[in-house]
N, C-alpha and C positions, 0 to 999 in steps of 0.2 A: 503493500499502498504506498501511494506516494505522498509528499505533505500536499500535492496538488487536488490526489483524489480526497483527502480527510476537509481541504479547503470547503470541495464544490457541497460537505453535509454540513448539514444547520448545526448548530450545537447541540440540543436535544441528540441526533443521533450519535455525536459525537458519544456523549456519553455513556449510550446504550451499547456502545462498539465496547468501549472501553469498560467497562464492567461486565461484559461477554468476555476480554482478552483477563481482566483480572480474576473472574470466578475461574476458568479454564487452565491461567494459568498455576494459579496460587494452591486451586483446594481441587482441581485436577477434572472437572465436569461440568455442564450447566444443561437447565434444562429452560424448557418456554417457559414455562410457568414462575421460573426465578427471574426471568424479565416484566412477567406479568404485575408482579404480589410488589418488585421494586420500583417500577413505576408507572404504575396503577397503566398500561397499555390492555390493548385488544391482545387476545392471544394470535388472530392472525399478522397482530401490528409487531409482535415478534419473533413471528417464523420470518417477515421480511427482515427482521435487523439478522439472524442468525444465520439467514442464507443471502443477505449483504456483508458480512463479516466473514462467510467460508469463501466468496466472489472474491472480495478483497485482499483477503489475506490466505489462498491457498497451501495446504497443506497443513494449518494451523490448529483447525478442530477439523473431526471426524465423529459422523452419527454412530451411535454405538445403540443398533435398532433392540438388542438383550434388553438395555438399561433405559431406553429411548431416553435417552442423553448424548449432549454434547461431548468429546472427551478430546482429551491433550492428543495435536496428530503427531506423526513424525517427527514432522519435516518444520518444528514448531521455531518461528522467529520474534519474536514481538517488534508489534505496531507502535505500542503508544510509549513511551517518554518517562514511566514511573519512578519520583520521589523513590526512596527509599522509605521514607517518614510516610509519604502518603499511603505507601504499600502498607505498613506494616500497623498505620490509625485504621485502616479497613480493616486487617487480621482480625484485632486487639480488641475492636473499640467500637467498629462497623460503622463509621463513614469517611467520607473522603475517597469515594470513588465513584468519579467522573472522571470526565475526561484532563486530564492533566495541563493546569494551568500556573498562572504566579497569581493569588490570592493576595487584593489591599488588603494594607496593613493598618486599621485604626488609630493605631498608637505606635508612638517609635517602642522598641525593648528589645532587647539582647538576653541571650541563655548562652550556659558555656556550650561547645557542644560537645558529642560521643566521641569515645577515642576512634571509633570505626562503627562505617553501617558495614551490616550483611550484605555476598554479592546475592543479586536479586536472584540470579540459578540458581545459588543453594537454597537459599528460602526457597524458592519455587517448592525445589523437592520434598525437602523439609514438610513443608505444609501442606504440602498433598500426601503424604506419609500419614502425618498424623491427621489430616478428614478421610484416608483410606484404610489407617488403622493396619498399615504393614510394617516390616521393619525395611531397616534402611541401610546399602553399604556404601562406608563412608571411609577416606582417607582424613585421617585427623591427626594434627598438629601438638602436643603439647612440651609443655615445660621440661618435663619430667622421664618422657618415654622419646621426646623427637615425634618425627611423620610414623604413625602405625594404620592398618588395615582396619578396620570394628565394623561390625554388625550392630546396629543400636536397632530400639522401637522407642521412636520419639512421639510426645501425647503433647506436649506443654509449651510454650514460648512463654521465655522468662525474661523481663527490662530490670535491669538491676540499677537502670540510671547514666551508665557506660558504655555497657555491652549489651546486647543480643545476644542470649544461653537459647536452649531449646533442652529440656527435659527427658530422659529418656532413660530407658533399661540397657546396660550397656554388656552381652554378651560374651565377650573378650574379659571383662574382672565378674561378671554374675552379681552385679549390682545397679540400684539407679545414683542417678551422677548427671551434673550439666556439663553440655557440651557449647564452646564460645562459637558465633554463630560464624566468626571470623578467622575463625584455625580451623575452617574444613578444606581442603586442597582439591580441583577440580569439583567436577560438579556427582554429586550422591547419586547413585541408582538405588529408586524401588522395585524392591523381590516382592515376588507371588507367597513368599511363606506368611504365615499366620501366627503370631506369637501370644502365651498365655501373657508375658511380662509385659502387661498396659500398665494406665493409669491404677488401676482398683487394684495393685497389689505392693502399691507404690508406698508404704509405710511411711514417710517422709513425706509423700502430698499428702494420703489423707489424714494425717494427725495436724490437729486444730492446737495451735499455743496461743500463746500469751506474752507480749516482750511490755516489761511494765519498766517506766521511763519515770524520776525523780529529777529532782536541782539536786544537783551536789550538796551534803545533808554538811560540810565547811561553809556552805557558801551563807552572806547573813539575810537575816527574814526581806528584809528591799529587797536584795536581790536573787532570790528563791521568787519573788513576785512576778519581776520583769520575766524570766523564764519561763513561770506558768501562763504569763500570756503569752509569750513566744508563740511556746508551743499548745496554746489552749487545750491546757493539762484540765481534769477535774477534781479536786478537791489535793491538790501536792502530785495526783500522776499521770501519765500518757498513760493507756491499753494500747497498744496494738498490736491486732488482731491476724495472724498468721498463720502461715503452713510452717512442718519442723523445716521444712526443705529452704524455707526463705529466711529463715531466722538469719543467717549470716547476712545477706543482702540489706534486711531490715538495720542492724546495725550499720555497715556502711551508709543506709544513704542518710543514717542519722550523725554517723562521723563518732560512733563510739569504739570504741579499742577497745575488748572484756579483760585484754590481756596488761593493761597497763591503768596505773595509777598518775595522774598528773599531780606532779609537787603544787600544783596550783589551783585550785578550784576554779578559778576566773577561766584555765587552757580547755574544758570539754562541756564545761555549766552542768554538763545532765551523764545522768547514771543509769546502770539498768540492774534494778534490784532484785531480779528475781534471775540468776546467771546461773546459780544449782540447778534451778530444773528446766532448763536451755543449752547444760550442759550435752545432752544425748547431737543434739543440732547442730554443733558448731564444730567449726574443721580443724583441725588440730596437723 
């Protein structure tokens, strides 16, 4: 599909075709009803959109008569240049699925950038594996083991504020762990196998815990009052509900080092008061 062909389409048409590409590339399939539900159009119009996308981007989608859906074609090449943040917003929050464009900022703002964005082809393989509940063959680069080949069963994306991870069962290690998406090498391969080691069997994911945060006890009363306001504390504490597997990320987000006591109370200002309960979920 050329820029000239895109320019001939209306903005609503571009939005719908972009949605088709998002669904197929990152979920692996799309049905006519998905377009009907998302855009409030008639079934006939949805069929025309799918036929138009297939015509403008040959090889990107194929019709699966058994599943009665359009699936990723073997010669897929993206038409739309989606920014990674837009894709991740759509995957994790359910919005931002229109044709990519620069949005007008209503007020000036800046925010620290992430260390890196995941490669969209890697992300697409991972999210399709999550949606289809199938294992993934990957090449992964870690600090401790270098580059290794693994088979994982991914089931959830995790944003720790700096990098994107995927929570998965690792067949090589025989346990559940988090993999940094930017450390994948090459494009992962979806496998036809099935696995019993999915989300429901992960104790770290299915255990709900509380991280109790309070002002450092060494602070003066007036200093504690300021900290309580800063963090929206209730009765002098902030209780963060999370999963056992995510405790470490919560501490990182609040910049709390559980292994270190600062000489000055004003250095960190807040502490976790139930560290003993959280020990099973802390990395060592």
